C-alpha positions in Angstrom: 54.3 16.4 33.6 54.2 17.7 37.0 52.6 15.8 40.0 52.3 18.1 43.0 50.3 18.2 46.2 48.9 20.9 48.4 46.1 23.4 48.7 43.7 23.3 45.7 43.8 27.0 45.4 47.3 28.1 46.4 49.3 25.2 44.7 48.1 25.8 41.2 48.8 29.5 41.4 52.3 28.8 42.8 53.0 26.4 39.8 51.7 29.0 37.3 53.6 31.9 38.8 56.8 29.9 38.8 56.5 29.3 35.0 56.4 25.6 35.4 52.8 25.3 34.2 53.7 26.7 30.9 56.9 24.6 30.7 55.0 21.4 30.8 52.2 22.8 28.6 49.6 22.6 31.4 50.3 18.9 32.1 50.0 19.4 35.9 48.1 17.3 38.4 47.6 18.5 41.9 46.2 16.4 44.6 45.9 16.7 48.4 47.9 13.7 48.8 49.8 12.8 45.6 51.2 9.6 47.0 47.7 8.2 47.3 46.7 9.0 43.6 49.3 7.1 41.7 46.8 4.8 40.0 45.0 7.9 38.7 48.3 9.3 37.4 49.0 6.1 35.6 45.6 6.3 33.9 46.2 9.9 32.8 49.9 9.7 32.0 50.9 6.0 31.3 54.6 5.3 31.2 57.0 2.4 31.6 59.1 4.6 34.1 58.5 7.6 36.3 60.9 10.0 38.0 59.8 11.8 41.2 61.6 14.7 42.8 60.5 15.6 46.3 62.0 16.9 49.5 60.1 14.5 51.7 61.5 11.0 51.9 58.2 9.9 53.2 56.4 10.7 50.0 59.3 9.0 47.9 59.1 5.9 49.9 55.4 5.6 49.6 55.6 6.2 45.9 58.5 3.7 45.5 56.2 1.1 47.4 53.5 1.5 44.7 55.7 1.7 41.5 58.8 -0.2 42.7 61.6 -0.3 40.1 59.4 1.7 37.6 60.2 4.8 39.6 63.5 6.7 40.2 63.3 8.7 43.4 65.2 12.0 43.5 65.7 13.7 46.9 67.0 17.3 46.9 68.5 18.0 50.4 67.0 21.5 50.4 64.2 22.9 52.5 63.0 22.3 56.0 61.6 18.7 55.4 64.9 17.6 53.8 67.0 19.0 56.5 65.1 17.4 59.4 67.6 14.7 60.6 64.9 12.6 62.4 62.6 12.6 59.3 65.5 11.7 57.0 66.7 8.9 59.2 63.2 7.4 59.3 63.1 6.4 55.6 65.3 4.6 53.1 67.6 6.6 50.9 66.3 7.9 47.6 67.8 6.5 44.4 69.4 9.9 43.8 70.2 12.5 46.4 71.1 16.1 45.4 72.6 18.8 47.6 70.3 21.3 46.0 67.5 21.4 43.3 69.9 23.2 40.9 71.8 19.9 40.6 68.8 18.3 38.9 69.6 19.9 35.5 73.1 18.4 35.7 71.8 14.8 36.3 68.4 14.8 34.5 69.9 13.3 31.2 71.8 10.6 33.2 68.6 9.6 35.1 66.5 9.4 31.9 69.2 7.5 29.9 69.6 4.8 32.6 65.9 3.8 31.9 
């Protein structure tokens, strides 16, 4: 499933146009602030472990604070948030750091098998 945040009109369209909506059979949740909606995510999609990919360490840190070891955080160093040195220095490192989102396919099986 995909957990995203952003504008309630723009973000769903963006996910649909990218093909991701169909790739997860419509299992998409979009909130204004996803890191504040984790209890709702758990109720809708209960799991023993979650993986979150985000280019904002602030979001990953907040989510790790809620789920702890039940969450593997993945930080692709791509995009303006990920390249902001002050922002990156202000938060703990993610569990996994990628140079670009394209590396996710290479490590996805490893991330999932470790859990």
